[in-house]
C-alpha positions as CSV (number, residue, x, y, z in Angstrom):
1,M,3.8,10.7,6.6
2,S,3.9,8.4,3.6
3,T,6.7,6.0,2.9
4,K,7.3,3.4,0.2
5,D,6.7,-0.3,0.5
6,E,9.0,-3.0,-0.9
7,L,7.5,-2.5,-4.4
8,G,7.9,1.3,-4.3
9,R,4.2,2.0,-3.7
10,E,3.0,4.7,-1.4
11,F,2.4,3.3,2.1
12,D,0.9,5.1,5.1
13,K,0.4,4.0,8.7
14,R,-2.6,5.4,10.4
15,P,-3.9,5.0,14.0
16,W,-6.5,2.4,12.8
17,G,-4.1,0.4,10.5
18,S,-2.5,1.2,7.2
19,F,-3.1,1.7,3.4
20,T,-1.1,1.1,0.3
21,V,-1.8,3.0,-3.0
22,L,-2.0,0.4,-5.8
23,D,-2.9,2.7,-8.6
24,D,-3.2,6.5,-8.9
25,E,-4.5,8.1,-12.1
26,L,-4.8,11.9,-11.3
27,F,-7.9,12.6,-13.4
28,D,-10.3,9.7,-12.8
29,H,-9.4,7.1,-10.2
30,K,-7.2,5.9,-7.3
31,V,-7.0,2.4,-5.9
32,K,-5.9,1.6,-2.3
33,R,-5.5,-1.6,-0.2
34,L,-6.6,-0.8,3.4
35,V,-5.9,-2.9,6.5
36,V,-7.9,-2.1,9.6
37,N,-6.6,-3.5,12.8
38,P,-9.0,-5.5,15.1
39,G,-11.2,-3.2,17.2
40,Q,-10.4,-0.1,15.1
41,R,-12.4,2.1,12.8
42,L,-11.8,5.0,10.4
43,S,-13.3,8.4,10.8
44,Y,-17.0,9.0,10.1
45,Q,-16.4,11.1,7.0
46,R,-17.6,12.3,3.6
47,H,-15.9,13.5,0.4
48,A,-17.0,16.3,-1.9
49,K,-15.0,15.2,-5.0
50,R,-15.1,11.4,-5.1
51,S,-17.2,8.2,-4.6
52,E,-15.8,4.9,-3.4
53,H,-16.3,1.2,-4.0
54,W,-15.1,-1.1,-1.3
55,F,-14.4,-4.8,-1.9
56,V,-13.7,-6.8,1.3
57,V,-10.8,-9.3,0.8
58,N,-10.4,-10.6,4.4
59,G,-12.5,-10.3,7.5
60,V,-15.9,-8.7,8.0
61,A,-16.5,-4.9,7.6
62,T,-19.1,-3.1,9.6
63,V,-19.9,-0.2,7.3
64,T,-22.0,2.8,8.3
65,L,-23.6,4.8,5.5
66,D,-25.6,7.9,6.5
67,G,-26.1,6.4,10.0
68,V,-27.2,2.9,8.8
69,E,-25.0,-0.1,9.5
70,H,-24.2,-2.8,6.9
71,V,-22.3,-6.0,7.5
72,V,-20.0,-6.7,4.5
73,P,-18.2,-10.1,4.6
74,A,-15.2,-11.1,2.6
75,G,-16.0,-11.5,-1.1
76,S,-18.7,-8.8,-0.9
77,A,-18.7,-5.1,-1.8
78,I,-20.4,-1.9,-1.0
79,D,-20.6,1.5,-2.6
80,V,-20.2,4.9,-1.0
81,A,-21.8,7.7,-3.0
82,L,-20.4,11.2,-3.5
83,G,-21.1,13.2,-0.4
84,Q,-22.4,10.2,1.6
85,A,-21.3,10.0,5.3
86,H,-19.4,6.8,5.8
87,R,-17.2,4.7,8.1
88,V,-15.7,1.2,8.2
89,E,-15.1,-0.7,11.4
90,N,-13.3,-4.0,12.2
91,R,-15.2,-5.7,15.0
92,G,-13.3,-9.0,14.4
93,D,-10.3,-10.6,15.9
94,G,-8.0,-10.5,12.8
95,P,-7.2,-7.8,10.3
96,L,-9.9,-6.4,8.0
97,V,-8.5,-6.0,4.4
98,F,-10.4,-4.3,1.7
99,I,-9.7,-2.7,-1.7
100,E,-11.0,0.8,-2.2
101,V,-11.6,2.2,-5.7
102,Q,-12.1,5.9,-5.7
103,H,-13.8,7.6,-8.7
104,G,-14.2,11.3,-9.2
105,T,-12.3,14.5,-9.9
106,Y,-9.8,14.7,-7.0
107,F,-8.3,12.1,-4.6
108,G,-6.2,14.0,-2.1
109,E,-6.4,13.3,1.6
110,D,-7.6,16.9,2.1
111,D,-11.0,15.9,0.5
112,I,-11.9,14.3,3.8
113,E,-14.5,16.1,5.9
114,R,-14.3,14.3,9.3
115,I,-17.6,14.3,11.1
116,E,-16.5,12.1,14.0
117,D,-13.1,10.6,14.8
118,D,-11.7,8.3,17.5
119,Y,-8.3,9.8,17.2
120,G,-9.0,13.6,17.6
121,R,-8.8,14.5,13.9
122,V,-12.2,16.1,13.4
123,N,-12.0,19.1,11.0
């Protein structure tokens, strides 16, 4: 369940960490700040209606795209194509922080097809 942060932005806690919505334009993009706790990872998932661009701010992201792992350090970015299976993992000792820019036609949380999930949330 979403709450609001001290600036009135949408904030949501997840089993892997949290996210804050920084910008949400219904018809073309959404921007989030995600924090992934040490040793945690998001679902291995894909989206039918959006692509994503991830810029790592702090930590090192281990990103899996269609089964291939990529190491993305702070200051670097990686793109997730529309329909591409993807996951981000924090194998470090501190928080992983990255900015996610979603681009497409729909940005709801129900556009997540979970392929694999550590927290029992597979569709």
